[in-house]
N, C-alpha and C positions, 0 to 999 in steps of 0.2 A: 504493500500500500504506500509506503514512504517513497518508493521509486516514482510514483505518479504525482506526488505533491510538489508544490512550489516551496522549496525549503526556506528561501530568504524571507518571504512574508511571514512564515511561521516563526522564524527567529526574531523578526522585528516585533511581531505580536507578543512573543514570549518575553522580550525585553521590556515592553510596555507593561505586561502583567507583573513582572518582578518589581518594577518601579511603583506600580499601583499598590502592591502588597506593602512595600516599605512606606509609601505615603499614607495609606490608611492605618497602618500600625501606629505611626506617629500621631495621626489625627486622633485616634482613639485614646492613646496615651495622654495627650495634652488636653483635648477638648471634651472627651467623655469621662476620663478618670481623673482629670484635674491636675496633672503634673505640670511642672514648669517646662516650657517648651524650648528655652534657650534660643537657638537659631531658627527653630521651626515655628513659623508664624504664617498662617495661610494668607495673610494680607500683605506679606512682604513680597517684593519683586521676584526674589529667587524661588520661593515656594510657588508663586503664581506661574512662573515659566515652567517649573517642574510639572505642576498639575496640568498645564496646557499641553505640554509634550505628551503626557499620558493620554489625555482625551483625544487630541488630534490624531495620534497614532491609531487608536482603536477605531475611530470613525472613518478615517481615510482607508484603513485596511479592510474595514467592513464593506465600504463601497467598492473597493478593489476586488473583493471576493465575490461580490454579487454576480457578475457575468460568468464566473467560473462555477457557480453552484449548480448542482443538478436539480434541486428542488427548492428554489428560493422562497416560494410561497409557504411551503411547509416550515422552512427555517424561520420565516417571519412570524408565523403563528406560534411556534415553540417559544421564541424569544418574547413574544407578547404575553404568553402564559407566565413565563418567568418574571416579567415585569409586574404583572398583577400580583403575583405571590410576594414580590419585594415590597410593593406598596402596602399590602395587607399586613405583612410582618412588621414593617417599620411603624406604621400607624398604630398597630395593636400593642407592640411591645416596646417601642422606642419613639414615642410621639414627638419628642424634641428633635429627632433625627428623621422625621417622616420624609419619604421620597415620593413625590407626586408625578414627576416627569423627568426621570433621570436618563442616564445614557442607555440603559436597556429599553426604556420606553421609546426613546429616539430611534434606536436601532430597529426595533420592531416596526415602528411607523414608517421609517425610511425604506425598509425592505418592502413592506406592503404597498406603499405609494409607488415605489419604483417598479414593482410588478405591474401596476396599472398603467404607468406612462412609458414603460419600456419601448413599445413600438415607436414612439416619438423620439426618445433618447437615441435609439439606434440609427435614426436618420441624420443625426448631428455628427459631423466629423469630430473625432476624439480630441484633437488639438484645440479646436474652436470651443467645444463643450467644456474642456478643462479650463481654458482661459476665462470664459464667461462665468462659470460657476465660482472660480477663484475670486473674480472681481465682485460678484454678488455676495460671497461670503465676507469679504473684507468690508464692503459697503454696509452690510446689515449686521455686522458683528455685535454692535451695541444696541440694537433695537430693543432687546429686553430691558435695557437700562434707560430707554426713553429717547435715544437719539441715533442718527446715522453716523457711522464712523467705525474705525478699527481701534480697539483698546482705548488709549487715552486721547486719540485724535477724534475730536468731536466736530462733525461737519455741520449738523443742524439738529435742533430739538424737534421732536415729533409731538403732535397734538395729544394732550392728556386724555381727551375723550376716546382715543383709540384703546386705552388701557382700562377704561371704566368697566367693561364687561368681563374683565379678567380671563381673557383667552390665553391662559398661561401655556397651554400645549402648543400654541401657534408661535408664541414669542412676545405676546402682549399681556404680561401679567400686571395685575394691580398690586404693586409692591407694598401697599398699606395693609393688605390682608392676605397676601400669598407668600408662602415660604416653602422651600423644598431643599433638603440637605444636599441633594444631587439634582442639578437642573440643567437640562439640555433640550430646549424647545426646538421645534422644526426650523424656525428662522432664528439664527442663521445656519444651524448645523446641518440641515438637509443639503445645503449647497456644498459643504465640505464632503459629505457622503457621496454626492454626485461627482465631486473632484476625483475621488477614489474610483468611481465607476468609469469615468473617462480615462483615467490613468491606466486602467487595465487594457485599453485599446492602444496604448503607446509603449508601455513598459511590459516586457515579456521575460521575466526571470526564468532561469532554468529549473527543470524538474529533476527530482532525485533526492537521495538522502543528504542531509546537511553534513558539513564537515564535522568530524568527530568532536572537536571542542565545543561546537555550537549545538550538538544534538540535545542536550538538556533543555536549552531555551526553545528549540523547535518543538520538543515534546510538550512543554508547557503551553506554547502558542497553539498547539493542535487542539487543546482542550480548553479553549478560552471561556466558554459559557459555564462549564462545570466549575472551573477555578473561580470565576466571578461570583457565582451563586454561593460558593462555600467559604470564600475567603473571610468575609466579615464575621460570620458566626464563629469561625475558628479563631480569628484574631481576638475578637471580643471575649470569647470563652477562655482563651489562654490568659488574657490580661485579668479577667475577673477571678480566675482560679489563683493566679499569682497574688492578687490582693487578698483573697480569702484565706490563703495559707500563711500569710505573713503575720 
């Protein structure tokens, strides 16, 4: 089976997963269990870049994998089910860390939407599609914060009335009454997913087993959804047990 896989995307996905495990372990240590964070501060530029690298990697690679999937509709439905479980568990057991539209919700919605519009996407040249989606992602990057622009570059503010109905899943949250511990709305992140989709038409990495030193990362990246669903309960449980036994 490994002879048929694209080993480099698996390795990149595995690297993002390892970084996610470290990032979330530190998040739980500091913000859930109340320890001093030292250099770890989610509002600092360094942690923000780290977090963005992780989510960009997952979303881009998810979009890249879409055209290669045999059953994308089934995959999208499975991820949607996992996203519902994640919301139910966080709302029920960790309400302060509730997740209403996180990266799993985005991934499921992006896959299902792409299944619907795939005939139109296929008509677009890959290079042009990649450029347009990258530009749209940059332009709409801060729409959930109320303005057009990328990161701290604010081009113009958007009307407050757009946010009154709290369409958080779309990217128009009412921040006075909406909060999600993990938040990745369709705008702007669907455009990054489609960047990955069009990238698959340009970049064609080799198939086969990964080089021996990279095989552990490839193995982790091969089981992304399983690792994602299990990592927080395992990390939280290990930290809780450590506290309970001290």
